[in-house]
C-alpha positions, 0 to 999 in steps of 0.5 A: 499500500503507497501511502500518501505524504501529508499536507502540512498539518495533516496525517496520513491516512491509507493514501489520504492526508486527512486532519488529525481531528475527524468526526466521530458520526454515532452521537447523531444516531446512536448518541449516549442519550438518544438519536438527533433530530435529523435536522439536527444531524444535517446542520452538524454534517455541514457545519463539520465540513465548513470547519475542515473536518475532512474524515467522517467515520460512520458503521452500519451499528449506528442506529441499524443503518440510519447514520449511513442513510443520514450521510448519504443523503446529507453529503450527497455530491460533496463526496469529494471533501471527505474521507469516509470510513464505515464498519461492518461485522456487528449485527442486531435483531431485537434482543440478539446480537451477533459478530458475523465477519464472514466473507459472505456476510461482509460483502453483503454489508459493503454493499447495502453501505454503499447503497445507503452512503449513497457512494460507490466506494468507501475510503475506508472499511473496518470490521468492527470487531474480531469474529472468533469464530473464523481465521482473521485471515479469512476475513481479511481475504474477503475484504480484500476482494472488495479493495481489488473490485474497487468497492472499498479503498483500504482495510480496517480492524477495530478493537483488536490486539497487536497479533490479530493485526499481524496476522491481518497484515500478513494477508493484506496491508491493514490501512488503520485499526481503531481501538479506544484510547485516552488518558484514561483508556490506556490499552493500546500502549500495550502493544497495538501502538507500537505495531501500528507503527512498524506496519505503517497502519493508522492507528485511529482512537475513539472515545478520545475524550473518554466518553465525555469526561474528559470534556468536563460534560459529566459531573456526576453519574445523576446526569447520565440517562438510564437508557445511555450504556454509560450507566452500566460502565464499571468507571462511572458506578458509585463505588468508583466515580468519587475517586476518577472525578477526583482526577478530572478536576486537576485534570480540568486544572492544567486545562485552565492553566493552558488557556484551552478547554479540558476536551481540546487537552485531551486531544492534544494529548492523544495526538501527541502519541504519535504522527500515525495517531489521528483522533475522531471524538463524536458529538451532536453538539455544534459547540463541542464541533467547533471547539474540538477543531479549534486548536487541532494543531496546538501541542502543549509542552513535554513537562505538561504531557508529562504530567497529564501521563502522571496523573491519569493513566491505567493505575489511577484510574478506578474500574474497567472502561467497560462492563464484563458483558460488554468485555465479551468481544473485545480482543484488544490487550487488556492491563488487567 
């Protein structure tokens, strides 16, 4: 795979050069508090392009096709203005949820995504989770056929470990790995960040704002609605929240010292981890959309980064990032 030479202020993603901060579109269809009205989603998407967002990340899972449909209808005719990523592999029907990354299922899903997105190609297509019912090599061979046919530009993996990435890359170059990464979720530092660097794979950090906590949008778990899946995450439970919020308050203080918002500081920390790293914060809030992009080229001094590292890390945060049930489908390495 030939990589792009990034333009000033941009980073490489496959054969493209993108802004280091992209837009995770999940919040438009599967927000923590519920789906946004379509009119609001349309406004967010158009404003994102105007602000310079050129990497939009969606998935079939987000609203069960609603998100891809929204992007397709809203951005038809503007396809040349952004790098488009989507995902497949997680299926939901009623209360049943399963993973299928077989070549047959992936091909059918890709065809449907192309239809909903109203495009004839997807720049980056991810396997949303690792399917342990088939060898990763078989799953990648199916994706590689889609690349050869021009339906997708590159192959991505999400929530995978370094060994899985290396096995996949032995079959076909992997454009990107998308795992959760922020100050309070440091799992990629075990091996995936280094493996991506070695293989020429871009690391795409999702939830770089720590599920909103590092953007100062959660002061108490009582703010979280019962339909919000953060409600089940151990870090938000009463036995852990008091300690964790104490760290967040100190983090907010450092942001104030630097003259930036907590979200801007959190994003700058993620981007400091390597030139092969990009971040895709998600939001359905116009103010936050603008705030996240406003300082995308700002870099804190080394001593500030060190203070952040020491303040919030895998040893200082209390509680796992996922509930026991959600952890069952995660292939990525775990500090615990």
